[in-house]
C-alpha positions as CSV (number, residue, x, y, z in Angstrom):
1,X,0.0,0.0,0.0
2,X,1.3,3.4,-1.0
3,X,0.9,5.1,2.4
4,X,1.5,2.0,4.5
5,X,3.1,2.9,7.9
6,X,2.0,6.6,7.7
7,X,-0.3,8.2,10.1
8,X,-2.5,11.3,9.5
9,X,-4.9,13.4,11.5
10,X,-7.8,14.7,9.4
11,X,-9.7,17.6,11.0
12,X,-13.0,18.8,9.5
13,X,-15.2,16.2,7.9
14,X,-17.0,18.1,5.2
15,X,-16.8,17.1,1.6
16,X,-13.0,17.4,1.5
17,X,-12.2,15.9,4.8
18,X,-14.4,12.9,4.3
19,X,-12.9,12.2,0.9
20,X,-9.4,12.6,2.3
21,X,-10.0,10.3,5.2
22,X,-11.3,7.5,3.1
23,X,-8.7,7.9,0.4
24,X,-5.8,7.9,2.9
25,X,-7.2,4.7,4.5
26,X,-7.6,3.1,1.1
27,X,-3.9,4.0,0.4
28,X,-2.9,2.1,3.6
29,X,-2.5,5.0,6.0
30,X,-3.7,5.0,9.6
31,X,-6.1,7.9,10.0
32,X,-7.5,9.7,13.1
33,X,-10.5,11.6,11.7
34,X,-12.2,14.4,13.7
35,X,-14.7,17.1,13.5
36,X,-15.6,19.5,16.4
37,X,-19.3,19.1,15.7
38,X,-20.8,16.0,17.3
39,X,-23.5,15.6,14.7
40,X,-20.9,15.5,11.9
41,X,-18.9,12.9,13.7
42,X,-22.0,10.8,14.1
43,X,-22.8,11.1,10.4
44,X,-19.3,9.9,9.5
45,X,-19.4,7.0,12.0
46,X,-17.7,4.6,9.6
47,X,-14.4,6.4,10.0
48,X,-11.9,5.8,12.8
49,X,-12.8,8.8,15.0
50,X,-10.3,10.3,17.4
51,X,-9.5,13.8,18.6
52,X,-5.9,14.4,17.6
53,X,-5.5,16.8,20.6
54,X,-6.1,13.9,22.9
55,X,-3.2,11.8,21.4
56,X,0.5,12.0,21.2
57,X,0.2,14.0,18.0
58,X,2.8,11.8,16.2
59,X,1.5,12.3,12.7
60,X,3.1,12.5,9.3
61,X,0.8,15.4,8.6
62,X,-2.3,17.2,9.7
63,X,-4.9,17.5,7.0
64,X,-7.3,20.5,7.7
65,X,-10.5,21.1,5.8
66,X,-9.9,24.1,3.5
67,X,-12.4,26.1,5.5
68,X,-10.6,25.7,8.8
69,X,-7.8,28.3,9.4
70,X,-4.3,27.3,10.4
71,X,-3.2,30.9,10.9
72,X,-5.8,33.7,10.5
73,X,-8.2,34.9,11.7
74,X,-7.6,32.4,14.5
75,X,-5.9,29.1,14.1
76,X,-7.6,25.9,15.0
77,X,-6.1,24.3,18.1
78,X,-5.0,21.3,16.1
79,X,-3.0,23.6,13.8
80,X,-1.4,25.3,16.8
81,X,-0.4,21.9,18.1
82,X,0.9,20.8,14.7
83,X,3.1,23.9,14.3
84,X,4.4,23.5,17.9
85,X,5.3,19.9,17.2
86,X,6.7,20.4,13.7
87,X,4.0,18.4,12.0
88,X,3.3,19.7,8.5
89,X,-0.2,21.0,7.6
90,X,-0.9,19.7,4.1
91,X,-3.7,20.0,1.6
92,X,-5.1,16.9,-0.1
93,X,-3.7,18.1,-3.4
94,X,-0.2,17.7,-1.9
95,X,-1.0,14.2,-0.7
96,X,-2.4,13.2,-4.1
97,X,0.9,14.4,-5.6
98,X,2.9,12.3,-3.1
99,X,0.7,9.3,-3.7
100,X,1.1,9.5,-7.5
101,X,4.8,9.8,-7.3
102,X,5.2,7.0,-4.7
103,X,3.2,4.8,-7.1
104,X,5.9,5.3,-9.7
105,X,3.6,7.4,-12.0
106,X,5.0,10.5,-13.7
107,X,1.5,11.9,-14.6
108,X,1.6,15.6,-15.0
109,X,0.0,18.0,-12.6
110,X,-1.5,21.3,-13.9
111,X,-2.5,23.9,-11.3
112,X,-5.0,26.8,-11.9
113,X,-5.7,29.6,-9.5
114,X,-7.2,33.1,-9.5
115,X,-9.9,35.0,-7.7
116,X,-12.4,34.4,-10.5
117,X,-12.6,32.0,-13.5
118,X,-10.5,29.1,-12.2
119,X,-13.4,26.6,-12.3
120,X,-14.3,27.3,-15.9
121,X,-10.6,27.3,-16.9
122,X,-10.0,24.0,-15.1
123,X,-12.9,22.4,-16.8
124,X,-12.1,23.9,-20.2
125,X,-8.5,22.7,-20.1
126,X,-9.6,19.2,-19.1
127,X,-12.1,19.3,-22.0
128,X,-9.3,20.3,-24.4
129,X,-6.9,17.6,-23.2
130,X,-9.6,14.9,-23.3
131,X,-10.5,16.0,-26.9
132,X,-6.8,15.6,-27.8
133,X,-7.0,12.0,-26.5
134,X,-5.1,12.5,-23.2
135,X,-6.5,10.8,-20.2
136,X,-7.3,13.5,-17.7
137,X,-8.9,14.0,-14.3
138,X,-10.0,17.3,-13.0
139,X,-10.8,18.3,-9.4
140,X,-9.5,20.0,-6.3
141,X,-11.5,23.1,-5.4
142,X,-13.8,22.1,-8.4
143,X,-15.8,18.9,-8.4
144,X,-14.1,15.8,-6.9
145,X,-11.6,16.7,-4.1
146,X,-8.0,16.0,-5.1
147,X,-7.6,12.7,-3.1
148,X,-10.8,11.4,-4.5
149,X,-9.1,11.2,-7.9
150,X,-7.6,7.9,-9.1
151,X,-3.9,7.2,-9.6
152,X,-3.2,7.9,-13.3
153,X,-0.4,6.5,-15.5
154,X,2.6,8.4,-16.9
155,X,0.9,9.7,-20.0
156,X,-2.1,11.2,-18.2
157,X,-2.7,14.6,-16.5
158,X,-4.4,16.0,-13.4
159,X,-5.9,19.5,-13.8
160,X,-6.3,20.8,-10.3
161,X,-8.2,24.0,-9.3
162,X,-6.2,25.5,-6.5
163,X,-7.8,27.8,-3.9
164,X,-5.6,30.2,-1.9
165,X,-6.3,27.9,1.1
166,X,-4.9,24.9,-0.7
167,X,-1.9,26.9,-1.9
168,X,-0.9,27.7,1.7
169,X,-0.6,24.0,2.5
170,X,1.9,22.6,-0.1
171,X,5.3,21.0,0.5
172,X,6.6,19.5,-2.8
173,X,3.8,19.5,-5.3
174,X,5.4,20.3,-8.7
175,X,3.2,21.6,-11.6
176,X,4.1,21.0,-15.2
177,X,2.1,24.1,-15.9
178,X,0.7,26.6,-13.3
179,X,-1.7,29.4,-14.1
180,X,-2.9,32.5,-12.1
181,X,-5.7,34.2,-13.9
182,X,-6.4,37.3,-11.9
183,X,-6.4,38.8,-8.4
184,X,-9.0,40.9,-6.7
185,X,-9.8,41.3,-3.0
186,X,-11.2,38.1,-1.5
187,X,-10.8,36.0,1.6
188,X,-8.9,38.8,3.4
189,X,-10.0,37.5,6.8
190,X,-7.9,34.3,6.1
191,X,-4.9,36.1,4.7
192,X,-4.7,39.2,6.8
193,X,-4.7,41.7,4.1
194,X,-4.4,42.0,0.3
195,X,-0.6,41.4,0.4
196,X,-1.2,38.1,2.3
197,X,-3.8,37.0,-0.3
198,X,-1.5,37.9,-3.2
199,X,1.4,35.9,-1.5
200,X,-0.9,32.9,-1.2
201,X,-1.9,33.0,-4.9
202,X,1.7,33.6,-6.0
203,X,2.7,30.3,-4.3
204,X,1.4,28.4,-7.3
205,X,4.6,29.3,-9.1
206,X,7.1,28.2,-6.5
207,X,7.5,24.8,-8.2
208,X,6.5,24.7,-11.8
209,X,8.0,24.2,-15.3
210,X,5.8,26.7,-17.1
211,X,4.0,29.8,-15.6
212,X,0.9,31.4,-17.2
213,X,-0.4,34.6,-15.7
214,X,-3.1,37.2,-16.5
215,X,-2.2,40.8,-17.1
216,X,-5.7,42.4,-16.8
217,X,-5.1,43.5,-13.2
218,X,-2.1,45.1,-11.6
219,X,-1.2,42.4,-9.0
220,X,-1.2,39.7,-11.7
221,X,0.8,41.9,-14.1
222,X,3.5,42.4,-11.4
223,X,3.7,38.7,-10.7
224,X,3.7,37.8,-14.4
225,X,6.8,40.0,-14.9
226,X,8.5,38.7,-11.8
227,X,8.2,35.0,-12.7
228,X,8.6,35.4,-16.5
229,X,5.2,34.0,-17.2
230,X,3.4,33.4,-20.5
231,X,1.0,36.3,-20.4
232,X,-2.8,36.0,-21.2
233,X,-5.5,38.6,-21.5
234,X,-9.2,38.8,-22.4
235,X,-8.9,42.3,-23.9
236,X,-5.3,43.6,-24.4
237,X,-2.1,42.5,-26.2
238,X,-0.3,39.6,-24.5
239,X,1.3,36.3,-25.5
240,X,-2.2,34.9,-25.9
241,X,-5.2,37.4,-25.9
242,X,-8.5,38.4,-27.5
243,X,-8.9,41.1,-30.0
244,X,-12.7,41.7,-29.8
245,X,-13.9,38.1,-29.7
246,X,-11.0,36.6,-31.7
247,X,-8.5,34.6,-29.7
248,X,-5.0,35.0,-31.0
249,X,-1.3,34.6,-30.3
250,X,1.9,35.7,-32.0
251,X,1.1,33.5,-34.9
252,X,-2.2,35.2,-35.6
253,X,-5.9,34.4,-35.1
254,X,-6.8,31.1,-33.5
255,X,-10.5,31.1,-33.1
256,X,-13.6,33.3,-33.1
257,X,-15.0,32.8,-29.6
258,X,-18.5,33.6,-31.0
259,X,-18.4,29.9,-31.8
260,X,-18.0,29.1,-28.1
261,X,-21.5,29.9,-26.7
262,X,-20.6,28.7,-23.2
263,X,-17.8,31.4,-23.0
264,X,-19.4,34.8,-23.2
265,X,-17.7,38.0,-22.1
266,X,-14.2,39.4,-21.6
267,X,-13.7,37.2,-18.5
268,X,-14.3,34.0,-20.4
269,X,-12.0,35.3,-23.2
270,X,-9.3,35.4,-20.6
271,X,-10.2,31.9,-19.4
272,X,-10.0,30.7,-23.0
273,X,-6.6,32.4,-23.5
274,X,-5.3,30.7,-20.3
275,X,-6.6,27.3,-21.3
276,X,-5.0,27.7,-24.8
277,X,-1.7,28.8,-23.3
278,X,-1.6,25.8,-20.9
279,X,-2.6,23.3,-23.6
280,X,0.1,24.6,-25.9
281,X,2.7,24.3,-23.1
282,X,1.5,20.7,-22.7
283,X,2.2,20.0,-26.4
284,X,-1.4,20.1,-27.8
285,X,-1.4,21.4,-31.4
286,X,-2.9,24.8,-32.2
287,X,-5.6,23.4,-34.5
288,X,-6.7,20.7,-32.0
289,X,-7.3,23.4,-29.3
290,X,-9.2,25.5,-31.8
291,X,-11.5,22.5,-32.6
292,X,-12.1,21.7,-28.9
293,X,-13.0,25.0,-27.4
294,X,-16.3,25.6,-29.3
295,X,-17.7,22.2,-28.0
296,X,-17.0,23.1,-24.3
297,X,-20.4,22.8,-22.6
298,X,-19.7,25.2,-19.7
299,X,-20.2,24.8,-16.0
300,X,-23.4,25.0,-14.0
301,X,-24.0,28.2,-12.1
302,X,-21.5,30.2,-14.2
303,X,-23.6,32.3,-16.7
304,X,-25.6,29.2,-17.3
305,X,-28.5,29.8,-19.7
306,X,-31.5,28.3,-18.0
307,X,-34.5,29.2,-20.2
308,X,-36.0,31.8,-22.5
309,X,-39.6,32.7,-21.8
310,X,-41.5,35.1,-24.0
311,X,-38.1,36.5,-25.2
312,X,-36.7,36.9,-21.7
313,X,-33.5,35.0,-21.1
314,X,-32.8,33.7,-17.6
315,X,-29.2,33.4,-16.6
316,X,-27.9,31.4,-13.5
317,X,-24.6,33.0,-12.4
318,X,-24.9,31.9,-8.8
319,X,-21.2,31.3,-8.6
320,X,-20.6,35.1,-8.7
321,X,-20.0,35.4,-5.0
322,X,-18.2,38.8,-5.1
323,X,-18.5,42.0,-7.0
324,X,-15.7,41.3,-9.4
325,X,-17.3,38.1,-10.5
326,X,-20.7,39.8,-10.9
327,X,-19.1,42.5,-13.0
328,X,-18.2,40.0,-15.6
329,X,-21.8,38.9,-16.0
330,X,-23.3,42.4,-15.9
331,X,-20.9,43.5,-18.6
332,X,-22.3,40.9,-21.0
333,X,-25.9,42.2,-21.2
334,X,-27.3,45.7,-22.0
335,X,-30.6,45.6,-20.2
336,X,-31.0,43.5,-17.0
337,X,-33.3,42.6,-14.2
338,X,-30.6,41.9,-11.7
339,X,-31.1,39.5,-8.7
340,X,-28.3,40.1,-6.1
341,X,-27.7,39.7,-2.4
342,X,-26.6,37.4,0.4
343,X,-23.6,38.0,2.6
344,X,-21.7,40.8,1.0
345,X,-17.9,40.8,0.7
346,X,-15.6,43.7,1.6
347,X,-16.6,46.7,-0.5
348,X,-20.1,45.4,-1.3
349,X,-21.3,46.3,-4.8
350,X,-19.9,49.8,-4.9
351,X,-17.2,48.7,-7.5
352,X,-20.1,47.8,-9.9
353,X,-21.3,51.4,-10.2
354,X,-20.0,51.8,-13.8
355,X,-22.3,48.9,-14.8
356,X,-25.4,50.2,-12.9
357,X,-26.9,51.9,-16.1
358,X,-27.5,48.4,-17.5
359,X,-29.8,47.5,-14.6
360,X,-33.5,48.2,-15.2
361,X,-34.4,47.0,-11.8
362,X,-32.6,45.1,-9.0
363,X,-34.2,42.5,-6.8
364,X,-32.3,42.1,-3.6
365,X,-32.2,39.0,-1.4
366,X,-30.5,37.8,1.7
367,X,-28.9,39.2,4.8
368,X,-27.2,42.3,3.3
369,X,-30.0,43.4,0.9
370,X,-30.5,46.7,2.8
371,X,-26.8,47.6,2.5
372,X,-26.9,46.8,-1.2
373,X,-30.1,48.8,-1.6
374,X,-28.4,51.8,0.0
375,X,-25.6,51.7,-2.6
376,X,-28.1,51.4,-5.5
377,X,-30.2,54.2,-4.1
378,X,-27.2,56.5,-4.0
379,X,-26.8,55.9,-7.7
380,X,-30.4,56.2,-8.7
381,X,-30.9,52.5,-9.6
382,X,-34.5,51.2,-9.1
383,X,-34.6,48.3,-6.7
384,X,-36.7,46.5,-4.2
385,X,-35.9,44.2,-1.3
386,X,-37.4,40.9,-2.2
387,X,-35.7,39.0,0.6
388,X,-36.0,35.6,-1.1
389,X,-35.6,34.1,-4.6
390,X,-39.2,32.9,-4.5
391,X,-40.3,36.5,-4.5
392,X,-37.5,37.9,-6.7
393,X,-37.8,35.7,-9.7
394,X,-41.4,36.4,-10.8
395,X,-40.9,40.1,-10.1
396,X,-37.8,40.2,-12.2
397,X,-39.7,38.4,-15.0
398,X,-42.4,41.0,-14.8
399,X,-40.0,44.0,-15.3
400,X,-39.9,43.3,-19.0
401,X,-36.1,43.4,-19.1
402,X,-34.8,41.0,-21.8
403,X,-32.4,39.4,-19.4
404,X,-33.1,38.1,-15.8
405,X,-29.7,37.7,-14.3
406,X,-28.9,35.9,-11.0
407,X,-25.4,37.1,-10.3
408,X,-25.5,37.8,-6.5
409,X,-22.1,39.4,-5.9
410,X,-22.5,37.9,-2.4
411,X,-21.9,34.6,-0.6
412,X,-24.9,32.4,-0.1
413,X,-24.5,30.9,3.4
414,X,-27.2,33.1,5.0
415,X,-29.9,31.2,3.1
416,X,-28.2,28.3,1.4
417,X,-25.6,25.6,1.9
418,X,-23.6,27.0,-1.0
419,X,-23.8,28.8,-4.3
420,X,-24.9,25.5,-6.0
421,X,-28.0,25.2,-3.8
422,X,-28.8,28.9,-4.6
423,X,-28.4,28.3,-8.3
424,X,-30.5,25.1,-8.2
425,X,-33.3,27.0,-6.4
426,X,-33.2,29.7,-9.1
427,X,-33.5,27.1,-11.8
428,X,-36.4,25.4,-10.2
429,X,-38.2,28.7,-10.0
430,X,-37.6,29.3,-13.6
431,X,-38.8,25.8,-14.5
432,X,-42.0,26.7,-12.6
433,X,-42.4,29.8,-14.8
434,X,-41.9,27.6,-17.9
435,X,-44.6,25.2,-16.8
436,X,-46.9,28.1,-16.0
437,X,-46.5,29.6,-19.5
438,X,-47.1,26.2,-21.1
439,X,-50.4,25.6,-19.1
């Protein structure tokens, strides 16, 4: 067994922790699994449950759920103990890399990070590689957790979406290609300030053969210059960039992205440029990439076209959990009934003011609807506080705007278990409207 003789503490038994515990056991390791919540421990009763703080703490590593801090704003007691005892705190992506290499496989690892767009870019690159006949597994912060992925052979590839939390917990993971798409304020409570967040993102380039970085924001431009990255952009000259909707590189036009209906907007142009640059670095031919991109189906909850009812297009962009992400969707449509709200990030929706003229009416939901309403009122944008999606969706339809856009610019945890649940609720409500129209 690959991890025979090793011992790990896994703290936090959400999606990532459960998968990590079971994968480590399957790989032959001894695991002490733990969650501070008794109901979670009960639900995961098939695992060997033991509080690591009640033991000798002689572990090869501590695996913390990504949502549990090891430094800021306040470290979990297990993290404090691990640091005091010299026990490394690792992400499951690091452990997957170790397992793959211990198995003898030289499968390549590709890492993708950025404040926005990393899930789409991860899925798009996996789609391109699969279309080129390469066996590929995608996961990490997107879809299956890293340790839930199988051990692949030498000629295969892992495409791993890397969050800033995961990047803080690496030891030796080496990327064949690493990409950082963009940086805007996010997760500042976990990283202390913007510089801490930038440092966490930059860590993706510490061990890589080829670096790819965006140049559409100042922090990314600075890092791209420092590391000598292949540069990518959705709107300005770079090594790979988009002129209008035409993806191009130094050799000329590659593809008109109007053929790629799942990739609207400048932000997706940047995602396409990044996926192209990484695929080329991995040896995929230019024409193969151009053939694959138009057939990419897109991801749920990311500008997902749900339905068109009496000429009104309903868009599910529930993944837009901050203002920067929402700006990318708002910029794609001229006249919008905008559904927004939840738990606002630092700065709220004030940065979206240049896009407010596109909003015919805003329907605000969730905890911070009043604060968002105050910002809209200050700019003369018509709005109402709907409180819930159940109320917001039919009112948005009745506005007569040609697009009803759920792009909340806020986290979802005040009303939902995550952005996926919020998006699925929106889609059910739209389906109800479709049925009502057909009746």
